[in-house]
KEKOLPA-624315 format. One record per atom (N, C-alpha, C, CB): x, y, z. Coordinates in steps of 0.001 Angstrom, whole numbers, padded with zeros to 6 digits, always signed. Glycine has a CB too. Example, Ala and Ser with C-alpha at 12.3 -4.5 7.8 and 13.67 -1.06 7.14 Angstrom:
<sites>
+013190-005690+007800;+012300-004500+007800;+013200-003300+007800;+011308-004473+009046;+012850-002250+007080;+013670-001060+007140;+012900+000030+007870;+014084-000598+005725;
</sites>
This chain:
<sites>
+014373-001866-000018;+015248-001011-000578;+014633+000511-000422;+015503-001471-002063;+013287+000618-000408;+012518+001717+000095;+012898+002130+001719;+010958+001278-000068;+012404+000922+002232;+012672+001295+003376;+014021+001808+004167;+012265+000455+003811;+014794+000686+003816;+016229+001248+004151;+016327+002710+003904;+017359+000552+003286;+016134+002939+002620;+016514+004372+002257;+015927+005106+002957;+016307+004820+001018;+014905+005289+003111;+014121+006346+004131;+014679+005802+005239;+012367+006402+004207;+014712+005366+005982;+015131+005096+007614;+016632+006168+007710;+015593+002959+007990;+017401+005734+006613;+018875+006272+007025;+018828+007460+006074;+020321+005129+006738;+018560+007686+004687;+018458+008718+004364;+017061+009629+005192;+018486+008500+002946;+016276+009504+005707;+015509+010120+006479;+016155+010837+007539;+014667+009317+006897;+017112+010232+008444;+017631+010475+009572;+018770+011444+009199;+017999+009228+010284;+019922+010987+008401;+020646+011894+007706;+020094+013177+007008;+021204+011197+006855;+019108+013028+005996;+018692+014114+005549;+017874+015159+006609;+017955+013695+004457;+017073+014814+007807;+016829+015417+009051;+017956+016687+009469;+016854+014197+010109;+019232+016031+009553;+020160+016388+010158;+020816+017287+009276;+020832+015396+010629;+020874+017166+008000;+021389+018325+007174;+020355+019229+006996;+021924+017945+005831;+019384+018483+006576;+018151+019743+006536;+018015+020855+007515;+016780+019151+006683;+018501+020031+009148;+018009+020948+010021;+019217+021991+010153;+017535+020251+011389;+020741+021471+009784;+021791+021998+009425;+021665+023158+008570;+022475+021122+008936;+020695+023026+007728;+021030+024185+006153;+019871+025117+007064;+020376+023454+003800;+019245+024566+007767;+017881+026179+008465;+018696+026433+009872;+015446+025507+009068;+019224+026117+010475;+020302+026591+011658;+021057+027238+011212;+021076+025710+012372;+022031+027223+010205;+022952+027627+010147;+022769+028664+009122;+023780+026739+010068;+022034+029025+008471;+021183+030288+007630;+021463+031717+008303;+019353+030036+007703;+021233+032428+007397;+021267+033973+008378;+019866+034116+008874;+021679+035585+007403;+020307+034436+010714;+019033+034880+011043;+018458+033350+011817;+018127+035495+009528;+019270+032187+011843;+018973+031056+011986;+019721+030709+013651;+019469+030249+010614;+019149+029674+014305;+020016+029720+015692;+021008+029604+015856;+019873+029089+016475;+021603+028990+014751;+023229+028748+015035;+023650+029248+013810;+023835+027110+015326;+023330+030441+013357;+023778+031127+011860;+025331+031050+011807;+023281+032899+011678;+025899+030423+010986;+027414+030540+010598;+027525+030451+009061;+028341+029323+011295;+027778+031619+008218;+027626+031918+006658;+028331+030833+005940;+028270+033378+006187;+029724+030391+006607;+030410+029524+005991;+029874+028030+005673;+031466+029520+006681;+029187+027698+006772;+028817+026315+006926;+027615+026130+006163;+028624+025902+008354;+027048+027171+006638;+025754+027136+005329;+025848+027165+004008;+024919+028169+005321;+026960+028018+003472;+027542+027826+002110;+027576+026735+001926;+028700+028271+001803;+028906+026057+002556;+028893+024673+002169;+028236+023438+001759;+029189+024410+002693;+026851+023590+003299;+025779+022771+003004;+024823+022750+001991;+025207+022787+003827;+024650+024185+001588;+023998+024972-000001;+024493+024279-000787;+024362+026550-000516;+025549+024582-001116;+026260+024122-002324;+026131+022923-002660;+027487+024279-002298;+026648+022181-001503;+026812+020607-001264;+024902+020108-001796;+027381+020200+000959;+023944+020597-001404;+022585+019764-001699;+022147+020344-003118;+021262+020024-000427;+022680+021639-003373;+022232+022105-004996;+023402+021158-005797;+022458+024197-005414;+024317+020905-005642;+025096+020333-006405;+024577+018493-006846;+026489+020573-005592;+024142+017943-005681;+023565+016545-005691;+021920+016396-006116;+023781+015965-004176;+021407+017773-005702;+019892+017211-005977;+019270+017108-006734;+019136+017517-005610;+019697+017928-008100;+019457+017823-009364;+019897+016955-010451;+019655+018710-009643;+020457+016245-010280;+021394+015226-010958;+020091+013971-011101;+023042+014732-009807;+019261+013735-012093;+018918+012449-012634;+019031+010868-011728;+019839+012429-013830;+018204+010493-011194;+018791+009215-010468;+019531+008321-011316;+017717+008370-009842;+018704+008110-012766;+019484+007033-013478;+020721+007238-013560;+019122+006786-014709;+021069+008739-013951;+022695+008888-014146;+023115+009103-012512;+023226+010453-015307;+022816+009050-011573;+023292+009470-010031;+023667+008038-009947;+022052+010169-008711;+023001+007009-009721;+023343+005487-009719;+024428+005110-010238;+022490+004721-010324;+024312+005235-011480;+025608+005016-012121;+027147+005694-011963;+025278+005220-013279;+026933+006749-011675;+028200+007644-011004;+028627+007277-009853;+027945+009034-010752;+027796+006712-008823;+027905+006383-008084;+028415+005180-007376;+027308+006671-008067;+028295+004130-008458;+029231+002645-008306;+030438+002638-008094;+029293+001815-009376;+031572+003880-008320;+032928+003790-007544;+032922+003835-006330;+033786+004677-007796;+032078+004489-005326;+032098+004477-004568;+031448+003635-003307;+032098+005227-004805;+030070+003233-003999;+029533+002077-003851;+030489+001121-003715;+028720+001812-004785;+031158+000911-004405;+032544-000601-004445;+033160-000173-002927;+034326-000451-006176;+033991+001137-002926;+034527+001303-001601;+033718+001219-000714;+035118+002344-001380;+032503+001434-000447;+031912+001528+000958;+031117-000096+000931;+030678+003121+001167;+030669-000558+000000;+029982-001919+000303;+030412-002918-000471;+028571-001919+000153;+031378-003032-001284;+032296-004029-001997;+031706-004176-002822;+032719-005203-001533;+030968-003574-003460;+030293-003872-004545;+029452-002568-005247;+029418-005003-004121;+029241-002843-006989;+028747-001391-007392;+027661-001710-008235;+029841-000405-008177;+026869-002990-008193;+025975-003788-008646;+025110-004393-007800;+026489-004584-009272;+023636-004630-008094;+023113-005140-007353;+022149-004705-006191;+023870-005601-007140;+021475-005432-005298;+020380-004582-004557;+021291-003724-003503;+019113-005630-003707;+021998-004004-002925;+023024-003581-001703;+023609-001842-002514;+024728-005181-001465;+023790-002061-003814;+024514-001020-004618;+023651+000162-004598;+024826-001465-006107;+022584-000912-005277;+021017+000017-005481;+020546+000875-004444;+019718-000922-005630;+020684+000020-003179;+020283+000576-002016;+021068+001933-001389;+020348-000521-001122;+022385+001858-001624;+023318+002962-001047;+022855+004331-001823;+025057+002582-001342;+022996+004173-003361;+022644+005023-004005;+021183+005840-003960;+022905+004505-004951;+019972+005181-003622;+018867+005627-002951;+018682+006060-002067;+018279+005149-002818;+019863+005412-000968;+019811+006324+000367;+020715+007456+000423;+020144+005525+001611;+021630+007838-000941;+022433+009096-000536;+021528+009652-001518;+024230+009265-000698;+020429+009559-002606;+019574+010404-003290;+019012+010995-002360;+018699+009877-004165;+018476+010263-001614;+017519+010465-000642;+017903+011371+000783;+017115+009078-000309;+019172+011231+001183;+019651+012557+001897;+019362+013988+001676;+020846+012595+001800;+019932+014043-000039;+020070+015452-000335;+018623+015927-000511;+020992+015731-001633;+017650+014951-001068;+016438+015417-001523;+015558+015695+000063;+015721+014177-002680;+015737+015430+000754;+014986+015213+002424;+015281+016170+002937;+015396+014062+003477;+016718+016641+002785;+017131+017800+003526;+016634+018677+002777;+018519+018018+003805;+016352+019178+001620;+015539+020350+001245;+014534+020387+001440;+015479+020682+000257;+013519+019380+001437;+012355+019388+001904;+011935+019637+003404;+011981+018355+001525;+012786+019314+004145;+012961+019514+005834;+013188+021220+005730;+014631+018471+006701;+014431+021654+005153;+014379+022907+005251;+013369+023924+005159;+015019+023129+004651;+012986+023469+003500;+011589+024540+003554;+010239+024279+004179;+011127+024825+002192;+010365+023204+004699;+009065+022935+006052;+009501+023528+007101;+008722+021324+006635;+010297+023489+007754;+011065+024358+008932;+010810+026077+008703;+012934+023994+008826;+011222+026283+007350;+010629+027928+007168;+009621+028248+007445;+010537+028486+006059;+008828+027480+007344;+007175+027791+008027;+006856+028139+009090;+006354+026882+008118;+008062+027852+010085;+007772+027582+011602;+007510+029024+011980;+009084+026818+012545;+006707+029506+012308;+006556+030941+013086;+007877+031310+013813;+005316+030894+014272;+008656+032437+013159;+009420+032885+013981;+009097+033755+015439;+010065+033473+013189;+007676+033991+015458;+007322+034275+017035;+007316+033294+018003;+006063+034773+017204;+007127+032018+017612;+007042+030954+018263;+008731+030857+019260;+006661+029710+017042;+009802+030769+018289;+011072+030914+018501;+011459+031751+019211;+011628+031023+017650;+011011+033246+018943;+011676+034024+019892;+011117+034120+021298;+011771+035269+019380;+009612+033753+021049;+008997+033610+022707;+009897+032607+023401;+007251+032953+022839;+010408+031306+022704;+011196+030123+023531;+012565+030747+024260;+011708+028788+022377;+012890+031870+023505;+014372+032345+023358;+013939+033507+024609;+015001+033029+021475;+012884+034049+024547;+012525+034856+025727;+012407+034450+027008;+011504+035347+025566;+011954+033083+026989;+011728+032130+028443;+013253+031824+028904;+010771+030400+028133;+014220+031879+028171;+015741+031456+028298;+015783+030039+028281;+016472+031963+029625;+015446+029573+026831;+015406+028211+026486;+017075+027956+025656;+013872+027931+025408;+017398+027721+025717;+018822+027234+024823;+018591+027054+023576;+019496+025900+025204;+019244+027372+022476;+019363+026795+021263;+018820+025528+021041;+020544+026753+020965;+019563+024470+021363;+018946+023096+021336;+018054+022592+021804;+019461+022405+021600;+017357+022977+022814;+015993+022713+023307;+015265+023419+022663;+015716+022902+024609;+015520+024495+021951;+014229+024865+020944;+014681+024323+020040;+013764+026313+020550;+014992+023732+019223;+015606+023093+018002;+014669+021795+018402;+017534+022910+017906;+014812+021171+019538;+014014+019705+019589;+012675+019754+020307;+014898+018551+020394;+012459+020877+020765;+011343+021171+021627;+010351+021994+020898;+011783+021866+022877;+010848+022760+020557;+009673+023616+019702;+009816+024197+018030;+009474+025003+020590;+010857+023849+017276;+010888+023961+016403;+010724+022695+015448;+011701+024608+016437;+011073+021760+015841;+010662+020246+014999;+009283+020069+015400;+011616+018709+015477;+008829+020315+016858;+007386+019694+016705;+006518+020715+016001;+006690+019305+018172;+006610+021731+016110;+005733+023065+015647;+005764+022779+013867;+006679+024895+016224;+006776+021992+013391;+006975+021732+012118;+006375+020421+011453;+008283+021770+011997;+005743+019444+012485;+006105+018005+012373;+005173+017719+011529;+006125+017103+013609;+004019+018326+011211;+002895+017653+010112;+003308+018101+009035;+001324+017999+010200;+003528+019525+008612;+004431+019514+007195;+005625+018630+006777;+005026+020752+007074;+006168+017777+007752;+007513+017808+007792;+006807+015852+007095;+008626+018354+009712;+005812+015443+007870;+005457+014189+007768;+005121+014085+006057;+004193+013867+008859;+004202+014987+005923;+003672+015379+004287;+005201+015515+003568;+002579+017207+004138;+005996+015714+003918;+007383+016013+003208;+008049+014494+002796;+008513+016947+004371;+008182+013891+004036;+008655+012673+004107;+007721+011816+003569;+009012+012335+005337;+006257+011970+003140;+005846+010885+002546;+005835+011244+000897;+004453+010466+003193;+006224+012412+000816;+006620+012918-000403;+007921+012221-000828;+006761+014409-000321;+008545+012303+000091;+010051+011823+000040;+009900+010092-000325;+010937+012163+001768;+008621+009677+000700;+008847+007766+000223;+008706+007708-000946;+007765+006518+000748;+007503+008511-001695;+007193+007973-002289;+007733+008312-003700;+006165+007926-001971;+008894+009293-003848;+009631+009760-004684;+011269+008208-004946;+009991+011551-003906;+011290+007976-003316;+011786+006659-003164;+011550+005190-003916;+011488+006510-002065;+010354+005286-003806;+009942+004120-004382;+009907+004197-006065;+008557+003808-003758;+009957+005662-006177;+009907+005601-008100;+011775+005231-008297;+009277+007865-009163;+012421+005600-007062;+014054+005417-007777;+014234+003689-007883;+015592+006221-006500;+013745+002930-006884;+013783+001643-007020;+013322+001156-008055;+013316+001116-006181;+012506+001439-008857;+011956+001147-009977;+013370+001537-010912;+010465+001992-010224;+014311+002336-011012;+015243+002773-011503;+016363+001581-011317;+015459+004088-010950;+016493+001113-010136;+017208+000407-009811;+017803-000900-010338;+016830+000381-009042;+017125-001422-011725;+017224-002413-012707;+018715-002238-013488;+015923-002264-013713;+018707-000505-013656;+019987-000223-014338;+021578-000907-014051;+020080+001153-014109;+021278-001295-012450;+022234-001734-011871;+022204-003157-011605;+022381-001055-010885;+021132-003999-011620;+021139-005053-011490;+020408-005335-010005;+022429-005439-011768;+019746-004086-009748;+018901-003765-008325;+017458-004720-007800;+018311-002127-008541;+017219-004987-009122;+015783-005820-008941;+015096-005040-008791;+015494-006768-007934;+013937-005681-007915;+012447-004861-007486;+011392-004900-008832;+012804-002941-007052;+010173-004142-008429;+009457-004101-009628;+009501-003526-010799;+008652-003868-009435;+010284-002723-010359;+010337-001813-011749;+011679-002736-012762;+010927+000258-011250;+012556-003378-012344;+013252-004287-013072;+012122-005124-013312;+014486-004927-012417;+011572-005829-012309;+010554-007746-013519;+010131-006745-014272;+008659-009228-012733;+009084-005797-014154;+008430-004965-014951;+009099-004639-016709;+008399-003687-014005;+010748-004105-016562;+011233-003817-017562;+011703-005467-018188;+012322-002664-017246;+012303-006381-017629;+012463-007531-018045;+011493-008632-018245;+013212-007843-017421;+010526-008431-017089;+009700-009783-017894;+008268-009382-018407;+009414-011193-016752;+008389-007597-018586;+007132-007398-019346;+007230-006424-020614;+006082-006840-018366;+008250-005211-020341;+008343-005063-021805;+009160-005189-022654;+008136-004260-022099;+010281-006058-022246;+011157-006915-023053;+010696-007978-023513;+012174-007280-022490;+009569-008510-023061;+008900-009603-023451;+007744-009624-024236;+008649-010168-022521;+007770-007997-024483;+006386-007786-024846;+004955-008240-024151;+006385-008283-025970;+005003-008490-022914;+004110-009194-021928;+003177-007839-021509;+005056-010008-020507;+002070-007439-021826;+001309-006116-021194;+000993-006887-020060;-000109-005335-022034;+000358-008051-019704;-000328-008168-018414;+001087-007840-017347;-001164-009903-018225;+001918-008958-017921;+003025-008399-016500;+003564-006690-016092;+004645-009189-016841;+003728-006102-017360;+004118-004815-017246;+002830-003526-016448;+004523-004514-018872;+001412-004392-016639;+000419-003381-016368;+000153-004009-015013;-000898-003209-017466;+000328-005234-014499;+000176-006057-013153;+001031-005302-012390;+000585-007672-013144;+002369-005027-012682;+003795-004403-012015;+003092-002505-011747;+005624-004578-013613;+003131-002249-012629;+002310-000775-012541;+001171-000427-011062;+001208-000773-014103;+000198-001691-011693;-000784-001637-010603;-000322-001721-008924;-001697-002815-010925;+000794-002692-009081;+001056-002786-007753;+001754-001627-007078;+001761-003902-007579;+002709-001050-007779;+003652+000076-007341;+002441+001422-007277;+005145+000332-008661;+001542+001407-008006;+000185+002246-007785;-000387+002211-006509;-000905+001807-008656;-000747+000919-006261;-001486+000717-004747;-000106+000873-003906;-002414-001063-004437;+000624+000718-003919;+002000+000867-003017;+001860+002710-002557;+003786+000398-004244;+002000+003136-003821;+002165+004489-003249;+000952+005276-002866;+002874+005273-004162;-000202+004656-003484;-001534+005068-002453;-001580+004784-001140;-002753+004466-002809;-001374+004172-000839;-000863+003212+001072;-000325+004134+001346;+000317+001649+001434;+000678+004767+000729;+001457+005498+001685;+001324+006876+001937;+002632+005357+001409;+001012+007493+000581;+000200+008635+000296;-000924+009122+001267;-000381+008375-000908;-001850+007687+001228;-003072+007632+002238;-002611+008081+003859;-003701+005932+002240;-001988+007018+004190;-001291+006936+005189;-000660+008275+006007;-000418+006130+004741;+000425+008537+005112;+001151+009886+005339;+000081+011020+005493;+002171+010246+004064;-000657+011578+004950;-002081+012173+004812;-002833+012101+006304;-002995+011250+003606;-003323+011025+006689;-003783+010571+007871;-003135+010960+009237;-003766+009290+007736;-001783+010670+008818;-000965+010853+010116;-000553+012263+010109;+000343+009880+010229;-000405+013153+009073;-000266+014542+009382;-001459+015372+009898;+000190+015138+008246;-002724+014866+009243;-003924+015273+009730;-004014+015410+011320;-004896+014344+009221;-003669+014215+011975;-003849+013793+013141;-003009+014713+014004;-003567+012395+013227;-001633+014617+013392;-000527+015628+014125;-001016+016971+014240;+000872+015760+013326;-001498+017763+013201;-002096+019222+013119;-003013+019704+013814;-002553+019503+012084;-003998+018213+014086;-005539+018486+015091;-005110+018681+016402;-006739+017107+015197;-003975+018398+016695;-002897+018420+018232;-003020+020032+018619;-000779+017914+017881;
</sites>
């Protein structure tokens, strides 16, 4: 669930985040109506608690993938939630890019599209990696809530066989596995971002 959500949600979130940054006032493709629509869309969906979001998205999940419960419905909901969360992370990291670098590229005659993919994204790559690492950790948290719609996963296992059966060993064993996964993701992301920032 986490890997699929990160790949699909990450790519679509990157696109949406780029759209937010590029269409804002002073952006390379400044377009106020488009920016307002994208901004309102992200601001509407991003604050919804995932436990409510996953239940509210069941009708759309049935329409798109044919079921509102189970692992695929949970993956669908996590992916949609990831898109809006990652898009804001991408926008915030792109804002940190020095405007002078973009202006220098424009002065040399580079097209706006070329500047986007050869200057803007590479300049923000280190912070973007850290942002995606944070997003992946958040996605792992979402998978733990997927049990609400029978999505399975370690979170559901801990609830069903640990908490509800009053088995502290299962509960804490599941927690420790989740913590270990998160730590591996975080350390890997930090190392990769450090390597990119040193270049």
